C-alpha positions in Angstrom: 102.4 100.1 90.2 99.6 97.9 88.9 95.9 98.2 89.6 92.8 96.1 89.3 89.2 97.5 89.3 86.5 95.4 90.9 83.0 96.6 90.1 80.4 95.1 92.4 76.7 94.7 91.4 74.5 92.1 89.9 72.9 94.8 87.7 76.2 95.1 85.8 76.2 91.4 85.1 72.6 91.5 84.0 73.3 94.3 81.5 71.0 96.7 83.2 73.7 99.3 83.5 77.1 99.8 81.8 80.3 99.7 83.8 81.2 103.3 83.1 83.0 103.6 86.4 85.8 101.3 85.3 86.4 103.4 82.1 86.6 106.6 84.2 88.9 105.1 86.8 91.2 103.6 84.2 91.6 106.9 82.4 92.4 108.7 85.7 94.9 106.0 86.7 96.7 106.2 83.3 97.4 109.9 84.0 99.2 108.8 87.2 101.2 106.2 85.4 99.4 103.3 87.1 98.8 100.3 84.9 95.4 98.7 84.8 95.6 95.1 83.6 92.3 93.8 84.8 88.6 94.9 85.1 86.6 92.5 87.2 82.8 92.5 87.6 81.3 90.5 90.4 77.6 90.2 91.5 76.2 90.8 95.0 77.5 87.6 96.5 80.0 87.5 99.3 81.7 84.3 98.5 82.4 85.3 94.9 83.5 88.8 96.0 86.0 87.2 98.4 87.3 85.0 95.7 87.7 88.1 93.4 89.7 89.9 96.1 92.0 87.0 96.6 92.7 86.8 92.8 93.3 90.5 92.6 95.8 90.5 95.4 98.0 88.1 93.4 98.3 90.5 90.5 97.7 94.1 91.7 99.2 96.6 94.1 96.1 98.8 94.1 92.6 97.3 94.2 89.8 99.7 93.6 86.2 98.7 94.4 83.1 100.5 93.0 79.6 99.9 94.3 78.1 98.0 97.2 78.4 100.7 99.9 74.7 101.5 100.1 72.1 100.7 102.8 70.5 97.5 101.5 71.3 93.8 102.3 72.9 93.2 98.9 75.4 96.1 99.5 78.1 94.0 100.9 81.5 95.3 99.7 82.8 96.7 102.9 81.5 93.8 104.9 83.3 91.3 102.6 86.6 93.3 102.7 86.4 93.7 106.5 86.0 89.9 106.8 88.9 89.3 104.4 91.3 91.7 106.1 90.0 90.8 109.6 89.0 94.4 110.3 86.0 95.7 112.2 83.6 98.3 110.8 83.1 101.4 112.8 80.8 104.4 112.5 82.3 107.5 111.0 80.6 110.3 112.9 81.0 112.9 110.2 79.3 110.7 107.6 76.6 109.7 110.1 75.8 113.3 110.8 75.6 114.2 107.1 73.2 111.3 106.5 71.0 112.4 109.5 71.1 116.0 108.2 70.0 114.9 104.8 66.8 113.1 106.0 66.1 116.0 108.4 66.2 118.6 105.6 64.0 116.3 103.4 61.6 116.0 106.4 61.7 112.2 105.9 62.1 109.6 108.6 65.6 107.9 108.4 65.3 104.1 108.5 67.8 102.2 110.6 69.5 100.6 107.6 70.6 104.0 106.4 73.0 104.2 109.3 74.9 101.3 107.7 76.2 103.7 105.0 78.3 105.5 107.7 80.2 102.3 108.6 83.8 102.3 107.5 86.8 100.0 107.8 88.6 100.6 111.1 91.9 102.5 110.5 91.1 103.6 107.0 91.3 107.2 105.6 87.7 108.2 105.0 86.9 109.8 101.6 84.1 112.4 102.0 81.1 112.0 99.7 80.0 115.5 98.7 77.3 114.2 96.3 75.7 111.3 98.2 75.7 109.5 101.6 78.1 106.6 101.7 81.7 107.7 102.3 84.6 106.1 100.5 87.7 104.5 102.0 91.4 104.4 101.4 93.4 101.7 103.2 97.0 100.6 103.0 97.8 97.1 104.3 100.3 94.4 103.5 102.0 96.6 100.8 98.7 97.0 99.0 96.2 99.8 98.7 92.5 99.1 99.0 90.1 101.8 97.8 86.4 101.6 98.2 84.2 104.0 96.2 80.4 104.4 95.8 78.7 103.1 92.7 76.8 106.1 91.3 79.1 107.9 88.9 78.0 111.3 90.2 79.4 110.3 93.6 82.4 108.2 92.4 83.9 110.6 89.9 84.3 113.7 92.1 85.4 111.4 95.0 88.1 109.9 92.9 89.2 113.1 91.2 89.5 115.3 94.3 90.2 112.9 97.1 91.6 109.6 95.9 93.8 110.7 93.0 95.8 113.2 95.1 96.5 110.5 97.7 97.8 108.1 95.0 99.9 110.9 93.4 101.5 111.7 96.7 102.4 108.1 97.3 103.8 107.6 93.8 105.8 110.7 93.3 107.3 111.8 96.6 105.8 115.3 96.6 106.0 115.8 92.8 103.0 116.4 90.7 101.3 115.0 87.6 99.2 117.4 85.7 97.0 116.7 82.7 95.1 119.0 80.2 92.7 117.7 77.6 92.7 119.5 74.3 89.3 119.2 72.4 89.0 119.1 68.6 86.0 119.0 66.3 85.6 118.6 62.5 88.6 116.3 62.2 88.8 112.5 62.5 91.0 110.7 65.0 93.1 109.1 62.2 93.6 112.4 60.4 94.6 114.2 63.6 97.1 111.4 64.6 98.6 111.5 61.1 99.2 115.2 61.3 100.9 115.1 64.7 102.7 111.8 64.1 106.1 113.2 64.8 104.9 114.6 68.2 103.5 111.2 69.1 106.6 109.3 68.1 109.0 111.6 70.0 107.1 112.2 73.2 108.8 111.7 76.5 107.6 114.2 79.1 104.9 115.5 78.6 103.1 112.5 77.0 100.3 112.9 74.5 97.5 110.4 74.2 94.6 110.7 71.6 91.1 109.6 72.3 87.9 109.8 70.2 84.3 109.8 71.3 80.9 111.0 69.9 82.5 112.6 66.8 85.0 114.5 68.8 88.7 113.9 69.2 90.7 114.8 72.3 94.4 114.8 73.1 95.4 114.4 76.7 98.8 116.0 77.6 100.3 114.8 80.8 103.3 116.3 82.4 105.4 115.2 85.5 107.3 117.9 87.4 108.4 119.0 90.8 105.5 121.5 91.1 102.4 122.5 89.4 103.9 125.6 87.7 106.6 123.5 86.0 104.1 120.9 84.9 101.8 123.6 83.5 104.7 125.2 81.6 105.6 121.8 80.0 102.0 121.3 79.0 101.7 124.8 77.5 104.8 124.3 75.4 103.5 121.0 74.0 100.1 122.5 73.4 101.5 125.3 71.3 103.4 122.7 69.2 100.2 120.8 68.6 98.1 123.8 67.8 100.6 125.0 65.3 99.6 122.0 63.3 95.9 121.4 64.0 94.8 124.6 65.7 92.0 125.3 63.2 90.1 122.3 64.7 90.7 123.2 68.4 87.8 124.6 70.4 88.4 124.0 74.1 90.2 122.4 77.0 89.3 119.8 79.7 85.6 119.7 80.4 84.6 122.5 78.1 81.9 121.4 75.7 81.1 122.7 72.2 77.9 124.1 73.5 79.7 125.9 76.3 82.2 127.4 73.9 79.5 128.5 71.5 77.5 130.2 74.3 80.6 132.0 75.5 81.3 133.2 72.0 77.7 134.4 71.6 77.8 136.3 74.9 81.2 137.8 74.3 80.0 139.2 71.0 76.6 140.1 72.3 74.8 137.9 69.6 71.4 136.3 69.8 70.3 133.1 68.2 67.1 131.3 67.4 66.6 127.8 65.8 64.1 125.9 63.7 64.5 122.2 64.2 63.1 119.2 62.3 65.0 116.0 62.9 66.7 117.3 66.1 63.3 118.2 67.6 64.6 120.9 70.0 67.9 119.2 70.8 70.0 122.1 69.6 68.2 124.5 72.0 68.2 121.9 74.8 71.9 121.5 74.6 72.5 125.2 74.7 70.0 125.6 77.6 72.3 123.5 79.8 74.8 126.3 79.8 74.4 129.0 82.6 73.8 132.5 81.2 72.5 131.3 77.9 69.3 133.3 78.4 71.0 136.4 77.1 71.8 134.6 73.8 69.2 132.0 73.1 65.9 133.9 72.4 63.7 131.0 71.3 62.9 128.6 68.5 60.4 126.2 67.0 60.2 122.5 66.2 58.7 122.0 62.8 58.8 118.3 62.3 56.4 118.0 59.3 56.1 119.8 56.0 52.9 121.4 57.1 54.5 122.8 60.2 57.3 124.3 58.2 54.8 126.1 56.0 52.3 127.2 58.7 54.6 128.1 61.6 57.8 129.2 59.8 56.4 130.5 56.5 58.6 128.3 54.4 57.3 128.2 50.8 55.3 125.1 50.0 56.4 125.4 46.4 60.0 125.3 47.5 59.4 122.2 49.6 57.6 120.5 46.7 60.3 121.3 44.3 63.5 120.8 46.4 62.2 118.5 49.2 62.3 118.7 53.0 65.8 117.2 53.3 67.6 119.7 51.1 69.9 122.7 51.2 67.1 125.0 50.2 64.9 123.9 53.0 67.6 124.3 55.7 68.4 127.8 54.4 64.8 128.8 54.4 64.3 127.5 57.9 67.3 129.4 59.2 66.2 132.6 57.4 62.6 132.4 58.5 63.3 131.7 62.2 65.8 134.5 62.4 63.1 136.9 61.0 60.3 135.7 63.3 62.4 135.9 66.5 64.4 139.0 65.6 67.7 137.4 66.3 71.2 138.0 64.9 71.5 134.4 63.9 69.0 131.8 62.6 69.7 128.1 62.5 67.8 125.5 60.6 68.2 121.7 60.9 66.5 119.2 58.7 67.3 115.6 57.6 66.7 111.9 57.8 67.8 110.7 61.3 67.1 107.1 60.4 66.9 104.2 60.5 64.9 104.5 57.2 65.0 106.9 54.3 63.0 110.1 54.5 61.8 112.3 51.7 63.8 110.2 49.2 67.0 110.7 51.1 69.0 107.9 52.9 69.3 107.7 56.7 71.9 110.1 58.0 71.4 112.7 55.3 71.3 116.0 57.2 71.3 119.7 56.1 72.3 122.6 58.4 71.4 126.1 57.6 72.9 129.2 59.2 71.8 132.8 58.6 74.0 135.5 60.2 72.8 139.0 60.0 72.1 140.2 56.4 74.6 137.8 54.8 73.4 135.0 52.5 72.4 131.8 54.4 75.0 129.1 54.5 74.3 125.4 54.3 76.3 122.3 55.2 75.6 118.7 54.3 76.3 115.8 56.6 76.1 112.1 55.8 76.2 110.3 59.1 76.2 106.5 59.7 75.2 106.1 63.3 72.0 105.2 65.0 69.0 107.5 65.0 69.8 109.3 68.2 73.5 109.3 67.6 72.9 111.1 64.3 70.7 113.7 66.0 73.4 114.4 68.7 76.2 114.6 66.1 74.1 116.9 63.9 73.8 119.3 66.8 77.5 119.1 67.6 78.4 119.8 63.9 76.1 122.7 64.0 77.8 124.2 67.0 81.1 123.7 65.2 80.0 125.3 61.9 78.5 128.3 63.7 81.6 129.0 65.7 83.8 128.7 62.7 81.6 130.9 60.5 81.4 133.6 63.3 85.2 133.5 63.5 85.4 133.8 59.7 83.2 136.9 59.8 85.5 138.6 62.3 83.7 137.9 65.6 85.9 137.2 68.6 86.7 133.5 69.1 87.3 132.3 72.6 90.0 129.7 73.1 
């Protein structure tokens, strides 16, 4: 079965937003064994959208639309499809009630055009929108499947994952299941990981294994087909053990688990507290941890000491040390980690300093970063990074590397590692 994704919205063509929906949908369809050969982007123009639909019908069994389901005049996806398929639009009472309830709870008047969002293609299966207003639609006609999804990713992704995907899987596999698990790795490059598991990649049948790299991380998606979920899970677990026997030292989590989430779980499990002194990351280390529920029992506090003077005044780092060794140095990172741990009375202190870019800083080239970690009464450890991304990419990757270093060192010191 082949699919085409048609993203609707002039803002995509103008470069105002990226077409992340197509990337997400394609990755989900690949897990089902549905081939995506074309991504089409069309503006808010009925004639051009109708033309795109006609072209897609010549080469795809499944046509998935994203965007254009909202309340404004330029939201015309379902109107164009209704015209093309000669179908009427009818109000879905469940969706209409949800929209009216939303405005009532917000104590805001509901304008008439918001009722438009509750219109659906007559005869379609309505896909509930748990994170917005406009429902999605799933329609089979003339040996094709038409799927209409809202544009905002926070609405589209759960609607596809929990409503659309199961319908497609049921059509494809006659009651069988397809199950995927994503293994997450850090501290190893995509090429290195692929080389180490090359024999697994070459011999794969069922389950299949597909590598993917992003933001300094590497993931392996294991996808199994079976008669039921238990059989699929068992196939995945067997393949997972085979992979981890080779690269298990770099493995930290599964599916949507982030490095920050795994670090927080490890800190909580071992009843450890942490504080951080940040220079180039300017609070990003703490901000990333603060996204994880329950972190308040582990993250005690921290400081942003961006300048040399701030490091001396607020952390108590020696001015002589900074003059002799520099701000972007192993010694500075170690001192920051040591001092912040002492000031906040935590089990662990973290120090981050460096040159985020784009220019040099303190005589060090852009991307030069030092991470300091002080655990208990042990000597502080330091790690050097030389990154090559943009300023903000370097900052984000520095935080992720710090999470990884800290989890690894805690495991080395005998603390329980959660996998």
